[in-house]
C-alpha positions in Angstrom: 59.1 94.5 -0.7 58.6 90.8 0.0 55.4 89.6 1.6 55.8 89.5 5.4 54.8 85.8 5.4 57.6 85.1 3.0 60.0 87.0 5.2 59.0 84.9 8.2 59.3 81.7 6.2 62.8 82.7 5.0 63.8 83.6 8.5 62.5 80.3 9.9 64.3 78.3 7.2 67.6 80.2 7.7 67.7 79.5 11.4 66.8 75.8 10.8 69.4 75.4 8.1 72.2 77.0 10.1 71.2 74.9 13.2 71.2 71.7 11.2 74.5 72.5 9.4 76.0 72.6 12.9 74.3 69.4 13.9 72.6 71.1 16.9 69.2 70.1 18.3 66.6 72.7 18.9 67.2 72.2 22.7 70.9 72.7 22.4 70.6 75.9 20.3 67.9 77.2 22.6 70.0 76.6 25.6 73.0 78.5 24.2 70.8 81.3 23.0 69.0 81.6 26.3 65.5 81.0 24.9 62.9 78.4 25.5 63.1 75.3 23.2 59.4 75.5 22.5 59.8 79.1 21.4 62.6 78.1 19.0 60.4 75.4 17.6 57.6 77.9 16.9 60.1 80.3 15.3 61.5 77.5 13.0 57.9 76.6 12.0 57.3 80.3 11.1 54.5 80.4 13.8 56.2 83.1 15.8 57.8 86.3 14.6 60.9 86.7 16.8 62.2 90.0 18.1 65.4 91.3 16.6 67.2 90.7 19.9 66.2 87.0 19.7 67.4 86.7 16.1 70.7 88.2 17.1 71.1 85.9 20.1 70.4 82.9 17.8 72.9 84.1 15.3 75.5 84.5 18.0 74.7 81.1 19.4 75.2 79.7 15.9 78.7 81.3 15.8 77.6 83.8 13.2 77.9 87.6 12.9 74.7 89.4 12.2 76.0 90.1 8.7 76.7 86.4 8.0 73.3 85.4 9.3 71.5 88.0 7.2 73.4 87.1 4.0 72.0 83.6 4.5 68.6 85.0 5.1 68.7 87.2 2.0 69.8 84.3 -0.2 66.9 82.2 1.2 64.4 85.0 0.7 65.5 85.5 -2.9 65.3 81.8 -3.7 61.7 81.8 -2.4 60.7 84.8 -4.5 
């Protein structure tokens, strides 16, 4: 089982990568996902551990299914390990 801090870093990096791939600002993604931009910033810096519902809203706002999102997360987590 990966270290929780590594999981949080992988989650943060996955969200940031998908957002940047779509050329979205944090403000734009936060608006579509219905979360505060400051909260998204904290998530992307691995300072906040988001709820599952927040992660799913972010994935949806990025145009990803949960499966697509978590495949990206898993790849990032394995590359860190």
